[in-house]
C-alpha positions in Angstrom: -8.5 155.7 155.5 -5.1 155.1 157.2 -5.6 154.4 160.8 -3.8 156.1 163.7 -1.5 153.8 165.8 -2.8 153.0 169.3 0.3 154.3 171.0 0.1 157.6 169.1 -3.5 158.1 170.1 -2.7 157.6 173.7 0.0 160.2 173.6 -2.4 162.7 172.2 -4.2 162.8 175.6 -1.0 163.5 177.4 -1.0 167.3 178.3 1.8 169.4 176.8 3.0 170.3 180.2 3.2 166.7 181.3 5.0 165.8 178.1 7.6 168.5 178.8 8.0 167.2 182.5 8.5 163.7 181.3 11.0 165.0 178.8 12.8 166.8 181.5 13.0 163.7 183.5 14.3 161.8 180.5 16.9 164.5 180.1 18.1 163.9 183.7 18.2 160.2 183.3 20.0 160.2 179.9 22.2 163.2 180.2 20.3 164.6 177.2 20.5 168.3 176.1 17.5 170.1 177.9 17.5 173.2 175.5 17.2 171.0 172.5 14.3 169.1 174.1 12.6 172.4 175.0 13.2 173.6 171.3 11.2 170.5 170.2 8.3 171.5 172.4 8.4 175.2 171.2 8.0 174.1 167.6 5.7 171.1 168.3 1.9 171.8 167.4 0.0 172.4 170.7 -2.5 169.6 169.9 0.3 167.1 169.2 -0.1 167.1 165.5 -3.2 164.8 165.9 -5.6 164.2 163.0 -8.8 165.3 164.8 -12.1 163.6 164.5 -13.5 166.6 162.6 -10.6 166.5 160.1 -11.0 162.8 159.6 -14.7 162.9 159.1 -14.4 165.6 156.5 -11.7 163.6 154.6 -14.2 160.8 154.4 -17.0 163.2 153.2 -19.1 162.5 156.2 -21.5 165.1 157.7 -20.1 166.8 160.7 -22.7 167.9 163.3 -21.9 171.1 165.1 -22.6 171.2 168.8 -22.7 174.9 168.7 -25.2 175.3 165.7 -26.3 178.8 167.0 -22.8 180.1 167.0 -20.8 178.1 164.4 -22.7 177.9 161.0 -20.3 175.7 159.2 -17.1 173.8 159.4 -14.8 172.8 156.6 -11.1 171.7 156.0 -8.6 172.8 153.5 -5.2 171.3 152.7 -2.4 173.8 153.4 1.4 173.8 153.2 4.0 172.7 152.8 4.6 171.2 155.2 1.3 169.6 154.4 -1.4 169.9 157.0 -5.2 170.2 157.2 -6.7 173.4 158.4 -10.2 173.2 160.0 -12.2 176.4 159.9 -15.5 177.6 161.2 -17.9 180.2 159.9 -20.2 182.5 161.7 -22.7 184.2 159.5 -24.0 187.7 160.2 -27.3 187.6 162.0 -28.1 191.2 162.9 -28.5 191.9 166.7 -28.7 188.2 167.6 -25.9 187.8 170.2 -25.6 189.2 173.7 -22.1 189.6 175.2 -21.6 190.2 179.0 -18.5 190.4 181.1 -19.2 189.9 184.8 -17.0 189.4 187.9 -17.4 185.8 189.1 -19.2 186.9 192.3 -22.0 188.3 190.0 -23.1 184.9 188.8 -24.5 182.4 191.2 -23.2 178.8 191.3 -26.3 177.5 189.5 -25.8 179.9 186.6 -22.2 178.9 186.2 -22.8 175.2 186.6 -25.9 175.1 184.3 -24.3 177.5 181.7 -27.4 179.7 181.8 -27.8 183.2 183.1 -30.6 185.7 183.5 -30.1 189.0 181.8 -32.4 192.0 181.7 -33.1 194.6 179.0 -33.5 191.8 176.4 -37.1 192.1 175.3 -39.5 189.2 175.7 -39.1 187.5 179.1 -39.2 183.7 179.1 -39.9 181.6 182.2 -37.1 179.0 183.0 -39.5 176.3 183.9 -42.2 176.1 181.1 -40.8 178.4 178.5 -43.9 180.7 178.8 -43.7 184.6 179.0 -42.9 185.7 182.4 -42.1 188.8 184.4 -38.6 187.5 185.0 -35.7 188.6 182.7 -35.2 186.7 179.5 -33.5 183.3 179.6 -30.5 183.1 177.3 -29.5 179.6 176.2 -26.3 178.3 174.6 -24.2 180.4 176.8 -20.4 179.9 176.8 -18.6 181.0 179.9 -14.9 181.4 180.1 -13.0 181.9 183.3 -10.3 184.6 182.6 -7.8 184.9 185.4 -7.2 188.6 186.3 -3.9 188.7 188.0 -4.3 190.9 191.1 -8.0 191.0 190.6 -10.9 188.4 190.3 -11.8 185.8 187.6 -14.0 187.1 185.0 -17.0 185.3 183.5 -17.6 186.1 179.8 -21.2 185.1 178.8 -22.1 184.8 175.2 -25.8 184.1 174.6 -28.7 184.6 172.2 -32.4 184.4 172.4 -34.2 181.1 172.6 -34.9 180.4 168.9 -34.9 177.3 166.6 -32.2 176.7 164.2 -34.5 177.6 161.4 -35.5 180.9 163.1 -31.8 181.6 163.5 -31.2 180.9 159.8 -34.0 183.2 158.9 -32.3 186.0 160.8 -29.1 185.8 158.8 -28.2 188.8 156.7 -26.1 189.4 153.6 -22.5 190.1 154.8 -21.1 193.6 154.4 -17.5 192.1 154.7 -15.5 189.2 155.7 -13.1 188.9 158.7 -10.7 186.1 159.6 -10.4 185.8 163.3 -7.3 184.1 164.8 -6.9 182.8 168.4 -3.6 182.7 170.3 -1.0 180.0 170.8 -2.6 176.9 171.8 -6.1 178.1 171.0 -8.9 175.9 169.7 -12.1 177.3 168.2 -14.2 174.5 169.6 -12.6 173.8 172.9 -11.1 177.1 173.9 -13.3 179.6 172.3 -12.1 182.7 174.1 -12.6 185.0 171.2 -16.2 183.8 170.3 -17.5 187.1 171.8 -15.7 189.1 169.2 -17.1 186.8 166.5 -20.6 187.4 168.0 -20.2 191.0 168.2 -19.0 191.4 164.6 -21.7 189.0 163.4 -24.3 191.4 165.2 -23.0 194.2 162.8 -23.1 192.4 159.5 -19.8 190.7 159.1 -19.0 187.1 158.1 -16.4 185.8 160.6 -14.1 182.9 159.6 -12.4 181.3 162.6 -9.6 178.8 161.5 -7.7 176.6 163.8 -4.1 177.2 162.7 -1.7 174.3 162.0 -1.0 172.2 165.0 -4.1 173.8 166.8 -7.5 172.5 167.7 -9.1 170.5 164.9 -6.2 171.2 162.4 -3.2 168.9 161.8 0.4 169.8 161.5 3.4 168.4 163.4 5.0 171.8 163.9 4.4 175.5 163.9 6.4 178.0 162.1 5.9 181.4 163.9 4.7 182.8 160.5 7.1 180.8 158.3 4.3 178.5 157.3 1.2 180.1 158.6 1.3 183.0 156.0 0.9 180.7 153.1 -1.5 178.6 155.1 -3.9 181.6 155.5 -3.4 182.5 151.8 -4.5 179.0 150.9 -7.5 179.3 153.3 -8.5 182.5 151.4 -8.3 180.6 148.1 -10.6 178.0 149.5 -13.0 180.6 150.8 -13.1 182.2 147.4 -13.7 178.8 145.7 -16.7 178.3 147.9 -18.1 181.8 147.6 -17.4 182.6 151.3 -15.6 185.8 150.7 -18.3 188.6 150.8 -17.1 192.2 150.3 -13.6 193.3 151.3 -11.5 191.0 153.5 -10.0 191.8 156.9 -7.9 189.8 159.3 -7.5 190.1 163.1 -6.0 188.0 166.0 -4.9 188.0 169.6 -1.3 187.2 170.7 0.3 184.6 168.4 -3.0 185.1 166.1 -2.0 188.8 165.9 1.4 187.9 164.7 -0.1 185.5 162.2 -2.4 188.2 161.0 0.3 190.5 160.1 2.4 187.8 158.4 -0.7 186.9 156.4 -1.4 190.4 155.3 2.3 190.9 154.3 2.0 187.7 152.1 -1.5 188.1 150.6 -2.5 191.5 149.1 -6.3 190.4 149.1 -6.3 191.2 152.9 -7.4 194.9 153.0 -7.3 195.6 156.8 -5.3 194.0 159.6 -5.8 194.4 163.4 -3.5 192.9 166.0 -4.3 192.5 169.7 -1.3 192.1 172.0 1.1 190.7 169.3 4.6 189.4 170.0 7.3 190.5 167.7 10.9 189.2 167.4 11.3 185.4 167.7 14.3 185.7 170.1 12.1 187.7 172.5 9.7 184.9 172.6 11.9 183.4 175.2 10.6 186.0 177.6 7.0 185.1 176.7 7.7 181.3 177.0 9.4 182.0 180.4 6.4 184.1 181.7 3.9 181.5 180.5 5.8 178.8 182.3 6.0 180.8 185.5 2.3 181.7 185.4 0.8 178.4 184.3 3.4 175.7 185.0 5.4 176.9 187.9 6.6 173.4 188.9 7.8 172.7 185.4 9.5 176.1 185.3 11.1 175.4 188.6 12.4 172.0 187.4 13.8 173.5 184.3 15.6 176.2 186.4 16.9 173.5 188.7 18.4 171.4 186.0 19.4 174.2 183.7 19.6 178.0 184.3 18.2 181.4 183.1 20.0 180.8 179.7 18.2 177.4 179.0 14.9 178.8 177.4 16.8 181.5 175.3 19.1 178.9 174.1 16.1 176.7 173.2 14.5 179.6 171.1 17.8 180.0 169.3 17.9 176.3 168.5 14.2 176.5 167.3 15.0 179.4 165.0 18.0 177.5 163.6 15.7 174.6 162.8 13.4 176.9 161.0 16.2 178.6 159.2 15.4 182.0 160.4 17.3 184.8 162.3 15.7 185.0 165.6 16.6 188.7 165.8 14.9 189.5 162.4 12.0 187.1 162.3 8.8 188.8 163.4 6.0 191.0 162.3 8.1 194.2 162.3 10.3 192.6 159.6 7.3 192.1 157.2 4.7 194.8 158.0 6.2 197.1 155.2 5.3 194.5 152.6 1.7 195.5 152.8 -0.2 198.7 152.4 -3.2 197.5 154.4 -4.2 199.7 157.2 -3.0 198.4 160.6 -4.4 198.9 164.0 -2.7 197.6 167.1 -4.3 197.2 170.6 -2.2 196.4 173.6 -2.3 196.6 177.4 0.6 198.4 179.0 0.8 195.6 181.8 0.9 192.7 179.4 2.9 190.0 181.2 3.2 187.7 178.1 3.9 190.1 175.1 5.1 193.5 176.4 3.6 196.5 174.6 6.9 197.4 173.4 6.4 194.7 170.7 3.6 196.8 169.2 5.8 199.9 169.4 8.5 198.1 167.4 5.7 197.0 164.8 4.5 200.6 164.5 8.0 201.9 164.1 8.7 199.5 161.3 5.7 201.0 159.3 4.2 204.0 160.9 2.3 205.0 157.7 -1.4 204.1 157.8 -0.8 202.5 161.2 -2.1 203.2 164.7 -1.3 201.9 168.2 -3.8 202.2 171.1 -2.6 201.3 174.6 -5.0 200.1 177.3 -3.7 201.4 180.7 -3.4 198.7 183.4 -4.6 196.0 181.1 -2.6 192.7 180.8 -2.6 190.2 178.1 -6.2 189.3 178.3 -8.2 191.8 180.4 -8.8 194.3 177.6 -10.5 191.6 175.6 -13.3 192.1 178.1 -13.8 195.7 177.6 -16.5 197.3 175.4 -14.1 200.0 174.6 -12.0 197.4 172.8 -14.9 196.0 171.1 -15.8 199.4 169.8 -12.3 200.0 168.4 -12.5 196.7 166.6 -15.9 197.6 165.1 -14.9 201.2 164.2 -11.8 200.0 162.4 -13.5 197.3 160.4 -16.4 199.6 159.6 -14.0 202.3 158.3 -12.1 199.9 155.8 -14.3 196.9 154.9 -17.9 198.1 153.9 -18.5 199.5 150.4 -18.7 202.9 152.1 -17.2 203.8 155.6 -19.6 203.4 158.5 -19.7 205.1 161.9 -21.6 203.0 164.4 -21.7 202.8 168.2 -21.9 199.5 169.8 -25.3 198.8 171.5 -24.5 199.0 175.2 -27.6 197.0 176.1 -26.5 194.2 174.1 -22.7 194.4 174.7 -22.0 194.8 178.4 -18.3 195.2 179.0 -16.1 195.0 182.0 -16.1 198.7 182.4 -19.9 198.7 182.9 -19.3 196.6 186.1 -18.8 198.6 189.2 -16.7 195.8 190.8 -14.4 195.9 187.8 -14.1 199.7 187.8 -13.2 199.7 191.5 -10.5 197.1 190.9 -9.1 199.1 188.0 -9.1 202.3 190.1 -7.0 200.4 192.7 -4.5 199.9 189.9 -4.5 203.5 189.0 -6.5 202.8 185.8 
């Protein structure tokens, strides 16, 4: 196996924002063109194009142990491209009422629960004592919880808890069911299935209702390789090659759907337009035209890297980031005013559902309106009032829309199921959340 140079390995651990900060400094010192340097970062894979440990181990035919065996059943890698990259993907098998999903305001979980990644829930059947594992009159202990702090701008951080009963791996395997359909689930820009698993709760919910969920890291993300991303130019074919690999390995059961959030929603639409094997597509908070991505990039910088944004504005001006997006589009060989989901959605007849918050500060809901207008037939847009780019992901009402859409199009016969409110506790079930939403007029 070809080794990775020491200098390159060291660079992989430098955060993207710090790389950009250093590049800005170099631009000042050398008189370089700042917008060209920002264009480099726009197209650069968020993980730095690294060859992850998972990918390298699979290339060598070594066993890869999963740290999250009660969530992720399997991991594999497929070669995609061109440009050539290796895509890692994870599979969640249907387990039938196995997972519990709960959204809580951070104040509702004590420090011990957050630190130890355990939480006590009620209404979950058998009660297990925390100390000796014996039946108790306390609420059931849920192990293997994954908690994600989601900033709510103007409100409080949310804790999303994904858990399951205390069972052995063998017991969990025995609970697996035959899939009624297969769903590819894509995270947003910079997402990593293992390290930034903010959509795991959707995978758990869909698993509860009989679906096999496949979660790939797109090129340049997480455990996948790839030096550059293509805003759909490369990714549509990548996902088609993923489907080829899934079919070769017998992992496509029933009809195939695809869904994603943000950048993943964009890629879902591109994939459905490219590959007619996809029979249903759902996009949560997608972006549309590449030129308008300058607004998203600006807002992301303002929210998460204000010092870097301030430095860019000090050296450049308000035209610097839009200019960088135009340079990136030119390198991809696309028209920034005509490259986006709205340009390709008419190439598929697959039913489309768009879910968008009307207060989205990253991808404005007008992007979904543009996509809907490009192909109104067999398409629907649902707007979540007062929700931003993330907050509707924590709503049981959104989970219900996802389930109802997939249930209508993927099983052999359409199904009409209500989400179990005891097992899936959304933000709107929390009085503190309701009060905060009311203060916003929601």
